[in-house]
N, C-alpha and C positions, 0 to 999 in steps of 0.2 A: 460367544464373547460376553463377558460381564462389563458393562459400562456403568459407572457410578452416577447415574442421573440424579439430578436435583433441580427440578424444572420450575424456576420462579417466573419466567416470562409467561409461561402457559397458564399461570394462575391469575394473570391480569384479565380485565374484562374482554369479552369476545370481540369487541369492536377493534381491538388491536391487531387481530389476525384472523385467518381462516384455518380451521383445523382440517387437514387432509393428509393422506399418506402419499409417499412417492409413487410414481407410476412404474410398475415393474418393467424390466427390460428383458430382451430375448436370451442373451448368452453372456452374462457378465464375466469378465476376466480381469484379475488383479494385475496392474502394471507396476504400481509402486505403493509401498507402505512405510510410513515414518515410525519405525519402532521406538526411537528415542522419544519422540513426542508422545506416543501412546503410553510409554512408561511414566512420563511426566504427568499425564492426565490421570493415570490410575487405571488404565484398561488392563484386564487380565487377558493374557495371550491365548490364542486359539491356533490350530493349524491354518496355514495360509489359505488352504482351499475353501475355508469357510468365510474368509474376509470378503470375497468378491460379492456374494449375495447381500451382505450387510451394507457395504459401501456403494452398491448400485441402487439400493432401496428395495430390493426384492424381499428381504427379510428384515423385520423391525426388531431390534434388540429390546429385551425386557426393560421397561421403565421409560421408553421413548414416549414423547408427546408431540408428534409431528404437526407442524403448522407452517403456513406462509405468512410472513409479516407484512403489515400495511405500512406504507409511508408515501409521501409526496416528494416534490423536489423541483428545484430550478435546474434545467438541463441546458447548458450553454447560455445561461441567463434567462431562458424562457420557462415560465411557470407551467408545471404540469400538476394538476390538483390530486391525481391519484396514480401512484406507481405501484410499489409493493414487490414482493418476491415473485417475479414472473417465471423463474426457472430454478428456484431453490426451495428447499424444505429444511426448516430448523428441526432436527431430530430431538434436541433437548440440550440441557446444560449439565456440566459435570463440575464437581469439586475435586480438584486434583490433589495429589500428594503434598503439593506445596501450599494448599489451602486456597488457591485461586479458582475463581469461577470462570468457566469457558463455555461458549456455544459450540455445538457440533452441527454443522450444516452440510447438506448435500446440494451441490451446485450442478445443474443439468439433469435434475431428477424428474422432469415432466411438467406439464402445464398446470397452472393454478388460476384462480379467478383474476389474477393480476397480470396474466401473460400478454394481454393486448394483442390477440390474434397470433401470438408466437407459439412455437412448438414446445417451449419449456425445456429444450435440450441444449447440450453443449457438444461441440465437436472436439476431437482429440487435441488439436493445436492449442487453443486457448487454455484447456485444462492443464496441459504440460507446461505452458508458459507460466501460468499462475503458480503451479507447483514449484518450478525452478526459481522464479523471481522472488516469490514470497519467502521461501526458505533462505535465499541469498540475502534478502533484507534482514531476516532474523540473525543470520550469522554476522552481518555488518553491525548489529546492535541497534537497529532502527525499529521502533514499535511497528508491528505488522500482524495481520492475520497469518495463519500458518497452514501448511498442507499436511493432512494426515494420510490421505490415500488417493490414488487415481485408478479408475477401472475403465475398461472399454465395455460397451454395451452389447456388441454383436449386431448392432443395427446401424444403418446409414441414416444420416440426417441431411437435409438439403439446405445449402446456402448458395450465394451467388456463384461460387466456384463449381457447383454441382453436388454430387453425392460425396459425403465425407464420413469418416468413422466416428460414431457417437462415443461419448465418454462422460464420466461423472467425477467431479472433484469433491473430496471431503475436506471442508474448510473449518478451521478452528479459530475462534476470535474471543476476546474478552467480553464482547457482546456485539450485536449487529444494530445497536441503536445509532441512528443517523440524525443529522440536522433535519432531514426530511421527515423523520418520525414525529418530530415536534411540529413541523409545518402543517402536516395533514390535519391535526386536531385544531390548531390555531385557525387555519383557513375555514374549517367547518364551524367554528365557534363552539366547539365541544370543550368547554373550559374545565369541566370535571375530569374528563379524560386527560387533558393537558396537565392538570395538577397531579393526577395519579402517575403519569409518565415522568414528570419532573421529580417527584418523590422517589420513584423507582430508580431513576438514573442517578440521583444523588446517593442513594443507599448502595447501589452497585458499584459506582465508579469513584465518587468523590464524597465519602461519608463525612468529611469535615466541613463540607459546604453548608452554609446556612441560608437556604432558600434559593429561588431561581437566579438572582443576580450573582450569587456566589458560584452557582453552577456555571453561569456564563463566563465568569472570570476564570474558572478552572479550565474550561474548554478552550478559551482563547489562549491561555498559556500552553496547553498541550499541543494545540495546532501550530502555534508559533514555533515551538521546539521541533515538532515533526517536520515542518517544511524546511527549516534550516538544515536538518539532518539530510533530507532528500537532496537539497542543493549541494551539500558538501560531498556527495558521491556522484553528482551529475545525473540524478534521477529526474525523469519527467513523468508525472502521473498520467497525463493525457486526457483525463476526463474528470476534473474536479467539480463535478456537479454536487449540489447539496445532498443528494441522496447517496453520494459516494464519500461523504465527509462524516467519519465516525466520531462520536463525541468522546470516545475513549482516548483519542489521539493516536489510534493505530492506522497504518496504511491499509486501505481496503479496496477491493475491486480492481484487480490487475487486468484491465482490458488493453487498450492501445498504449500501454506504458513502454518506456524505453530508458536505457542509460546512454548518455551521449558518448560519442567517440571524439570527434573534433569539437572544441568548445565554441559555443555561440549562445549569447543570451536569448536570442529569438528562436532557438531550436524548437521545432514542432515535429512530431512523428505521427500523431493520430491522424488517420485518414479523414476523420469527420470534423477536425478542428480547422476549418477553412480560414478562419479569421485570426488564428493564433491566440485565442483567449487563454488557453492553458499552456502557452509556451514556457520554457524553462524559467526565464527571468520574470515572468508575470505571476508565478505561483504564490509569492508572498501577498500580492494584491488580491488574488482570488481567495486566499485563506481568510483575509480580513473581510472580504465581501460575504463569504459563507457564514462567518461568525455573526456578521450583522443580520443575516437572515434568521439565525437562531435567536438573536436578541429580539427581533420583531415578533417571533413566535412566542417566546417566553413572556413578553410584556402583556400578552393577552389575558393572562391569569391574575395579573396584579390589581389590587383594589385601587391603589393610588398610581394611576398610569402616568401622570405627569412626572412624578418622582422617579418612577421606573424608567421612563424614557431618558431622563437626565442621567441616571446612574449607568444605564446600558450604553448610552452615547459615550460616556467617559471610558468605559471598559473597551469599547470598539476602537475609539480614538487612541487608546494607549497601546493597542496591539502592534502597530508598526514599529514602535520602539522595542517591544519584546522580540519581534522578528529580527530587527537589526542587531540587537545584543546577542541573540542566539546565533545568528549568521556570523557575526564577527568572531565569536568564541570558536566556532567550528573552523572557519577559514584561517584564523590565526594559527590554530594548531596544525593545520595542513602545511604551513610554511615554517613550523618549528617554534611558534610563540605560544607559551602557556598562558601568560597573562597579558592581554592586549593593552597597549599604551597609545597615547596620542601619536598619530602619524602612521600607525599600523594599518588602518583602513586604507589609506592612500597607497601603501605598499602592496596590499592585496589587490586593490582595484587596478593598479597599473600592471600587475602580472596578468590578471584576467583580460585586460584590454590587449596586451601583447599576445596572449594565447588566441584571442578571437581574431586579431588581425592576421595571424600567421596560420590559423587552423590547427594549432597544437592539440594533441590528444589530451583530454581532460585527466583521465586516470593515470596515464603513464607519465605525464608532466609532473604531477604532484608526487607520484611515487619515486621519481628519479631525482627530485630536488636534493641537493647535497652530494650528488655524485656527478662524475664527468658526463654521464648519459643525459643529463638535463639539457645541455646545450643542443643535443641532437634532436630534441623535440621541436626546435624552432628553425624555420627557414632563414630568419634574420638573427644569426647568432650574436652579432654585435649588439643588437638591441637587448637580447637576453643578458649579455655581459654587463650592459649599462644598468639593467635592473638589479642584477645579482650583487653589484658592489655595495649599495646601501643595505641590501638584505643581509649580506654577510656581516657587515658591521653591526647591524641590529642584533643578530644572533649571538654576538659576543657576550651579551648580558643575560642570555638564557641558560638555565642550568644544564639541560640535556636536550638540545633541539632535535637531534637525530631520533631519540626515543619518542619525542612528542610527535614527530612526523610519521614515524613507523606505526604509531597507534592510530593515527588519523587518516592514513592514506592506504586504501586497499590495493593489493597487487592485481587482483582478479575481480572482475565484475561480469554479470551475465550480458555480454555484448549481443546486439541484435542479430548479427550474422551467425553467431553460434546458436542462438535460440532458434532461428529459422532453419538452420541445417539440422538441428536436433529434431525439430518437428517433422521435417521432410523424411528423415530416417525412420522416425517412429511410425509414421503413416505406412512406410514400406515394411514395417515389422522389425526394425533394428533399434533396440533400446540402448545400445552401447553408448551413443553420444549423450543420451539423457543421464546415464550412470556416471559418465565422465564429468559432465557439468556439475551434477549435484555433489559429487565427491570433492571436486576442487573448490566449489563455492562454499562448502561447509567451513573452510578455513581461508577466508578471502585475503587475510593479511600475510599469508605464507605463500611462497611460490612453489607449489607442488606440481604444477603443470605449466611450464613457462610458455608453451605455445598459445595458451588461452589468454595471455597478455597482449597478443598481437592485434592491432586494429585491423579492420577489414581492408582488403584490397579494393581497387576501383570496381571490380566486378562483383564483390561481395557486399557492397554497401546496401543496407536496407533503408530505403527512403521513407517508408510509411509502415505504420502498424495498424491493426484492425481490431475492432471490438469483439467480433466472433458471435454476436447474438443473432 
């Protein structure tokens, strides 16, 4: 396979990473390959039997510059001064046919100096979860890392559940620069490296930015828009640590993530989020908190720190308004309003309150608005009728509310019970549920498989999701 590598991150100082190759695996076998993404990136195709060795890390393609990246981070608010790629290797970067630069990373490719006593491996479940959910996010139009390939390794790895089949995911991202990448150099007082990183990040992601504070402003805007998009589809990231906050504004690291069924602002699925820090409704607050940590790091390189603190404070304090504006625009569209006006926020909030009080399904409620099926989502149909009267009156001034809603409300999302059933089948050797999900989720605004719209039954509910490390 020819991959058009053009490795800019590997040209940075050695302090940014550790150079090492993936650890070979016993018997790699290709489970999934994203041919459309491969063409977009500019890969030349090879027979499928050659992909497994490449995407498992057994064979390095020409031009690769494998390395594990260094970063730090706040994990559930607790500072960890050194993290880094503990089970991932960046093979290199490509310049695609569209002129965009992308990272190609193997996840689950073996131990690195940042593994912190871990085995550096991934098991099949989290690999397939990330493959399905990240590609679903892309199809929804939400900025995200993407999945290029998934392979099994022919080796068992050990987790709390016992022996599990090993796997490697090939992940594609516009970069893997995180808030934590800046934090590690700021914490160490390595100002020259921090300046180098800042200049690199600006050149790669925000070339119009003029210095660190402009970079901060751009990241704040990107994160505000990203979180508003998450919330508009009922997505809960589950682990919004600063090392999982990409400065590109892409969704990264699909660990204990989930899409809500029944709506609730306090919904938490992550098994490790005992205090609800990353609950659905708290995600805007955490996005602001994460950007504040980036501000603290960026300030360390500024000559006039007092002025930098003042400017950074203004940027961070302005971020809630950015979030509110982005959120209102997204949710207004979900109820058929193209240009929000005074009073629309109350209309949206009252619907969400009604949904929360009655346990209405998030996706199906919004998808059914404007049809008789909308009432059926609510146990208190009279309360819905009372809400619908002013809503219907409001839509009279909208040019094409049905088209607006159709474009804002997906019919199919990767529901937890479907993901878990898909993983269980794959472990048993049946990849048909995986193929079914990926096919349907590629066109989430079309009803190509109506059964996938169904919420879980009582026995199918998945109350918790797990990181998989």
